C-alpha positions as CSV (number, residue, x, y, z in Angstrom):
1,M,-151.0,-40.5,-50.6
2,I,-154.3,-42.3,-50.5
3,D,-154.8,-45.3,-48.3
4,L,-155.4,-48.9,-49.5
5,K,-159.2,-48.7,-49.4
6,E,-159.2,-45.6,-51.5
7,Q,-156.6,-47.1,-53.8
8,A,-158.7,-50.2,-54.2
9,G,-161.8,-48.2,-54.9
10,V,-160.0,-46.3,-57.7
11,A,-158.7,-49.5,-59.1
12,M,-162.2,-51.0,-59.2
13,N,-163.6,-47.9,-60.9
14,V,-162.8,-47.6,-64.6
15,R,-163.2,-43.8,-64.5
16,G,-161.0,-43.4,-61.5
17,Q,-158.1,-45.2,-63.2
18,F,-157.9,-42.4,-65.7
19,S,-158.2,-39.5,-63.3
20,D,-156.4,-40.4,-60.0
21,P,-152.7,-41.2,-59.8
22,I,-152.3,-44.5,-58.1
23,A,-150.2,-47.6,-58.3
24,D,-150.9,-50.2,-61.0
25,P,-154.6,-51.1,-60.6
26,Q,-153.9,-54.7,-61.6
27,V,-151.5,-55.0,-58.6
28,T,-154.1,-53.6,-56.3
29,L,-156.8,-55.9,-57.6
30,G,-154.5,-58.9,-57.5
31,A,-153.8,-58.2,-53.9
32,L,-157.5,-58.0,-53.2
33,A,-158.1,-61.3,-54.8
34,F,-156.3,-63.0,-51.9
35,A,-158.9,-61.8,-49.4
36,N,-161.8,-64.1,-48.5
37,D,-164.9,-64.1,-50.7
38,L,-167.1,-62.0,-48.3
39,G,-164.4,-59.5,-47.6
40,R,-163.7,-59.0,-51.3
41,L,-167.4,-58.5,-52.1
42,L,-167.7,-56.0,-49.2
43,W,-164.8,-54.0,-50.6
44,R,-166.2,-54.0,-54.1
45,M,-169.6,-52.8,-52.9
46,K,-168.4,-50.2,-50.4
47,Y,-165.2,-48.8,-51.8
48,G,-165.6,-49.7,-55.5
49,Q,-169.2,-48.6,-55.6
50,D,-170.0,-51.8,-57.4
51,V,-173.4,-52.6,-55.8
52,K,-175.1,-55.1,-58.0
53,R,-178.0,-57.4,-57.1
54,S,-176.0,-60.5,-57.8
55,G,-173.1,-59.4,-55.6
56,L,-175.4,-58.3,-52.8
57,N,-177.3,-61.6,-52.9
58,R,-174.0,-63.6,-52.7
59,A,-172.7,-61.4,-49.9
60,S,-175.9,-61.9,-48.0
61,L,-175.8,-65.6,-48.3
62,L,-172.1,-65.7,-47.3
63,L,-172.8,-63.5,-44.3
64,A,-175.9,-65.6,-43.3
65,K,-173.8,-68.7,-43.4
66,R,-171.1,-67.1,-41.3
67,M,-173.7,-66.0,-38.8
68,R,-175.2,-69.5,-38.5
69,E,-171.9,-71.2,-37.8
70,P,-171.7,-70.6,-34.0
71,G,-175.4,-71.8,-33.8
72,K,-176.5,-68.4,-32.5
73,F,-178.6,-67.7,-35.6
74,A,-179.9,-71.2,-36.2
75,R,-183.0,-71.5,-38.3
76,S,-185.0,-73.3,-35.6
77,K,-184.2,-70.6,-33.0
78,F,-185.6,-67.7,-35.0
79,T,-188.2,-69.3,-37.3
80,G,-189.2,-72.5,-35.5
81,V,-188.4,-74.4,-38.7
82,T,-185.7,-77.1,-38.4
83,R,-184.0,-78.9,-41.2
84,A,-185.8,-82.1,-40.1
85,A,-189.1,-80.2,-40.5
86,E,-188.1,-79.1,-43.9
87,K,-187.2,-82.6,-45.0
88,T,-190.4,-84.0,-43.6
89,A,-192.4,-81.3,-45.4
90,A,-190.6,-82.2,-48.6
91,L,-191.3,-85.9,-48.3
92,T,-195.0,-85.3,-47.5
93,G,-195.4,-82.8,-50.3
94,K,-196.1,-79.9,-48.0
95,K,-194.6,-76.4,-48.5
96,V,-192.5,-74.7,-45.9
97,E,-193.1,-70.9,-45.6
98,R,-190.1,-69.3,-47.2
99,L,-190.9,-66.0,-45.6
100,A,-189.9,-67.6,-42.3
101,T,-186.9,-69.6,-43.4
102,D,-185.3,-66.7,-45.3
103,I,-185.3,-64.3,-42.4
104,I,-181.6,-64.7,-41.7
105,E,-180.8,-63.9,-45.3
106,R,-183.0,-60.8,-45.1
107,F,-181.3,-59.8,-41.9
108,A,-177.9,-60.2,-43.4
109,R,-178.9,-58.3,-46.5
110,Q,-180.2,-55.3,-44.4
111,A,-177.1,-55.3,-42.3
112,I,-174.8,-55.2,-45.3
113,V,-176.9,-52.4,-46.9
114,E,-176.6,-50.3,-43.7
115,W,-172.9,-51.0,-43.4
116,I,-172.2,-49.9,-47.0
117,A,-174.4,-46.7,-46.8
118,D,-173.4,-45.8,-43.3
119,V,-172.6,-42.1,-43.9
120,C,-175.0,-39.4,-42.5
121,I,-176.6,-37.7,-45.5
122,A,-177.2,-34.4,-43.6
123,C,-173.5,-33.7,-42.8
124,D,-171.9,-36.1,-45.4
125,G,-170.2,-38.0,-42.6
126,R,-168.4,-35.0,-41.1
127,G,-170.4,-34.9,-37.9
128,V,-170.7,-31.2,-38.1
129,S,-172.7,-28.8,-40.2
130,G,-172.0,-25.3,-41.5
131,R,-173.2,-22.3,-39.7
132,G,-176.0,-23.1,-37.3
133,K,-179.3,-21.2,-36.9
134,A,-180.6,-19.5,-33.9
135,V,-184.4,-19.9,-33.9
136,T,-186.6,-17.4,-32.1
137,H,-190.4,-17.3,-31.9
138,Q,-192.5,-14.1,-32.4
139,R,-196.2,-13.6,-31.9
140,V,-197.9,-12.1,-35.0
141,V,-201.4,-11.5,-36.1
142,C,-202.9,-14.3,-38.2
143,A,-202.9,-13.2,-41.9
144,S,-205.6,-15.7,-42.8
145,C,-208.3,-14.2,-40.6
146,N,-206.7,-10.7,-39.9
147,G,-206.8,-11.5,-36.1
148,E,-210.5,-12.2,-36.0
149,G,-210.1,-15.9,-35.3
150,R,-212.7,-16.9,-37.9
151,V,-213.0,-16.9,-41.6
152,C,-216.0,-16.7,-43.9
153,R,-216.9,-20.1,-45.3
154,D,-219.8,-19.1,-47.5
155,E,-222.0,-16.1,-48.2
156,Y,-225.1,-15.6,-50.2
157,R,-227.8,-13.0,-50.7
158,I,-231.3,-13.5,-49.3
159,P,-233.8,-13.2,-52.2
160,F,-236.3,-10.4,-52.1
161,A,-234.8,-9.0,-48.9
162,A,-233.1,-5.6,-48.5
163,R,-231.7,-3.5,-45.8
164,R,-234.1,-0.9,-44.2
165,D,-231.7,1.9,-44.9
166,G,-231.7,1.0,-48.6
167,S,-227.9,0.3,-48.7
168,G,-228.3,-3.0,-50.5
169,P,-229.5,-6.6,-50.2
170,I,-229.2,-8.6,-47.0
171,V,-226.2,-10.9,-47.2
172,Y,-226.0,-14.0,-45.1
173,R,-222.5,-15.2,-44.1
174,E,-221.4,-18.5,-42.5
175,F,-218.2,-18.4,-40.5
176,E,-215.9,-21.2,-39.2
177,R,-212.9,-21.2,-36.9
178,C,-209.6,-20.2,-38.6
179,E,-207.4,-23.3,-39.1
180,Q,-204.2,-21.3,-39.2
181,C,-204.5,-19.9,-35.7
182,Q,-207.1,-22.3,-34.3
183,G,-209.4,-19.4,-33.5
184,I,-207.0,-17.4,-31.5
185,G,-206.3,-14.7,-34.0
186,E,-202.5,-14.9,-33.5
187,H,-199.8,-17.5,-34.0
188,D,-196.1,-18.0,-33.5
189,V,-193.7,-17.8,-36.3
190,E,-190.1,-18.9,-36.3
191,I,-187.4,-16.4,-37.1
192,A,-184.0,-18.0,-37.9
193,S,-180.8,-16.2,-37.9
194,K,-177.3,-17.6,-38.6
195,I,-174.7,-17.8,-35.9
196,A,-171.0,-18.1,-36.4
197,G,-169.0,-21.3,-36.1
198,R,-169.7,-24.9,-37.0
199,Q,-172.4,-26.9,-35.2
200,I,-172.7,-30.6,-34.3
201,C,-175.0,-32.3,-36.8
202,G,-178.4,-32.6,-35.4
203,V,-179.2,-35.8,-37.4
204,C,-176.3,-38.0,-36.4
205,R,-175.4,-36.0,-33.3
206,G,-171.8,-35.7,-34.3
207,T,-171.1,-39.4,-35.1
208,G,-171.1,-39.0,-38.9
209,R,-173.0,-42.3,-39.2
210,R,-176.5,-42.7,-40.6
211,P,-179.0,-42.9,-37.8
212,E,-180.7,-46.3,-37.2
213,D,-184.1,-46.6,-38.9
214,H,-185.9,-49.2,-36.9
215,V,-189.1,-49.1,-39.0
216,A,-187.2,-49.7,-42.2
217,R,-185.4,-52.7,-40.5
218,A,-188.6,-54.3,-39.3
219,R,-190.1,-53.8,-42.8
220,A,-187.0,-55.4,-44.4
221,L,-187.2,-58.4,-42.1
222,S,-191.0,-58.7,-42.6
223,V,-191.6,-58.7,-38.9
224,S,-193.6,-56.5,-36.6
225,L,-191.9,-53.6,-34.9
226,E,-192.5,-55.2,-31.5
227,Q,-190.9,-58.4,-32.7
228,Y,-188.0,-56.5,-34.1
229,H,-187.3,-54.7,-30.8
230,A,-187.7,-57.9,-28.9
231,R,-185.5,-60.2,-31.0
232,W,-183.5,-58.4,-33.7
233,K,-182.5,-54.9,-32.6
234,T,-179.5,-55.9,-30.5
235,H,-178.1,-58.2,-33.1
236,F,-177.5,-55.5,-35.7
237,H,-174.7,-54.0,-33.6
238,A,-173.0,-57.4,-33.4
239,V,-173.3,-58.0,-37.2
240,H,-172.0,-54.6,-38.0
241,A,-169.0,-55.3,-35.8
242,L,-168.5,-58.6,-37.7
243,L,-168.5,-56.7,-41.0
244,D,-165.9,-54.3,-39.6
245,E,-163.8,-57.3,-38.6
246,L,-164.1,-58.7,-42.1
247,D,-163.2,-55.3,-43.5
248,G,-160.1,-55.2,-41.4
249,A,-159.1,-58.7,-42.3
250,A,-159.4,-57.8,-46.0
251,H,-157.3,-54.6,-45.4
252,D,-154.6,-56.6,-43.7
253,T,-154.5,-59.2,-46.6
254,V,-154.2,-56.4,-49.2
255,R,-151.5,-54.6,-47.2
256,R,-149.4,-57.7,-46.8
257,R,-149.7,-58.6,-50.5
258,M,-148.9,-55.0,-51.6
259,Q,-145.7,-55.0,-49.5
260,R,-144.3,-58.1,-51.3
């Protein structure tokens, strides 16, 4: 029997309702309706695969509001722009830089996107891959230069010049270092052979979760990589824990309603 999250995902997917035997989809969706707005949106996006721009924007705004409530993510702390400054700018006709004031919303949006697509692509969330590969290195003669360490870049015949032995015209050649072997004449090649048994995924290191992409996060927040590491990196773990908490609360609500 599938769990409530899978059941809700099938109920929210029209195709799934015709292929998977579940309880009445309307009952499942009715139970989900009692969850809070953010938890319901998270379930629709993650389990129902209903990731629309409007839903993602609303979820980002709700999460940003939830994050600002304790005062930890206040606008003035992270942007230097207070509400008083915004009102003063509005009265004087000056514009407030929206790129700075919207950073909490962008942070919430990136956290939600990562939380939804949290499965490692390399191992499909299993944490292990198929048969591993044993890689060995072997020294071989460079095929580009045939072991000479140099290749002919250009050649041309010298006009009105011939060899003394009469074998033909004099040919002038220009050589340069072989780029394949860097002038050594040999290079190492990898020889992979399969080994038995499953191996821990080298991308996620067995966690099954998508690895953190710090560069993508900094780009999404429109901040420098240094500023991201200094002020934002540690907060992603806390917000992902908050999303897990909201996910659990929605699950408890659906379970209680389904038992009635």
